[in-house]
C-alpha positions as CSV (number, residue, x, y, z in Angstrom):
1,M,-2.4,20.7,18.9
2,I,-2.5,23.2,16.0
3,S,-2.7,21.7,12.5
4,A,-1.9,23.3,9.2
5,I,-2.2,22.0,5.7
6,V,0.5,23.3,3.4
7,L,0.0,23.1,-0.3
8,I,3.4,23.0,-2.0
9,T,4.3,23.7,-5.6
10,A,7.7,22.4,-6.5
11,D,10.1,22.1,-9.5
12,V,8.8,19.1,-11.3
13,A,12.2,17.5,-11.6
14,R,12.7,17.7,-7.8
15,I,9.4,16.6,-6.4
16,P,10.7,13.4,-4.7
17,E,13.7,15.2,-3.2
18,V,11.5,18.1,-2.0
19,A,9.0,15.7,-0.4
20,E,11.7,13.9,1.5
21,A,13.3,17.1,2.7
22,V,10.0,18.5,3.9
23,A,9.0,15.2,5.6
24,E,12.2,15.3,7.6
25,L,11.4,18.7,9.2
26,D,10.3,18.9,12.8
27,G,6.6,19.6,13.0
28,V,5.8,18.0,9.7
29,S,3.9,14.8,10.3
30,E,3.1,13.7,6.7
31,V,3.8,14.7,3.1
32,Y,1.6,13.5,0.3
33,S,2.4,13.6,-3.5
34,V,-0.9,14.7,-5.1
35,T,-2.5,15.6,-8.4
36,G,-4.2,19.0,-9.0
37,D,-3.2,22.5,-8.4
38,C,-0.2,21.6,-6.2
39,D,2.5,18.9,-6.2
40,L,2.7,18.1,-2.5
41,I,0.6,18.5,0.6
42,A,2.4,18.7,4.0
43,M,0.6,18.2,7.3
44,V,2.1,20.4,10.0
45,R,1.2,19.8,13.6
46,V,2.6,22.0,16.4
47,R,1.7,22.8,20.0
48,E,1.8,26.6,19.8
49,H,0.7,29.0,17.1
50,D,4.1,30.7,16.9
51,Q,5.7,27.4,15.9
52,L,3.8,27.5,12.6
53,A,6.0,30.4,11.5
54,D,9.1,28.4,12.5
55,V,8.1,25.3,10.6
56,I,6.4,26.9,7.5
57,A,8.1,30.3,6.9
58,D,11.5,29.4,8.3
59,H,11.9,25.8,7.1
60,I,9.4,24.6,4.5
61,N,9.6,27.7,2.4
62,K,13.4,27.5,2.3
63,V,13.6,23.9,1.0
64,P,15.4,24.0,-2.4
65,G,13.0,23.2,-5.2
66,I,9.9,24.7,-3.7
67,T,8.5,27.5,-5.9
68,S,5.4,28.4,-3.8
69,T,3.3,27.4,-0.8
70,R,-0.3,28.1,0.4
71,T,-1.1,27.4,4.0
72,H,-4.5,26.5,5.5
73,I,-4.8,26.5,9.3
74,S,-7.4,24.2,10.7
75,F,-10.0,25.2,13.2
76,R,-11.3,21.8,14.1
77,T,-10.5,18.2,13.2
78,Y,-13.3,15.8,12.2
79,S,-12.0,12.3,11.9
80,R,-13.7,9.0,11.8
81,H,-10.6,7.5,13.5
82,D,-10.9,10.0,16.4
83,L,-14.6,9.3,16.9
84,E,-14.1,5.5,16.9
85,A,-11.3,5.8,19.4
86,A,-13.5,8.0,21.7
87,F,-16.4,5.6,21.7
88,A,-14.2,2.5,22.1
89,I,-12.8,3.5,25.5
90,G,-12.9,0.6,27.8
91,L,-14.4,-1.8,25.2
92,D,-11.6,-4.4,24.7
């Protein structure tokens, strides 16, 4: 699974609508409303690298109300949840 973090800047008056539209797109697993340099953060998870362009360039960037995006592609995932699940195998 390939993951990307998309930092989204949106028209302030349309943030809730933009978040909902992005969250409905295939390949987007979560959208967070945040403080800081951007308005929203979208988590994109796809099976193949080429699908990132489909989701991000062809769909997210075309949502009305988005003024800019910055994308970070992950190399590895470090998650306490993943580690706990791995060590809990067979321990019910």
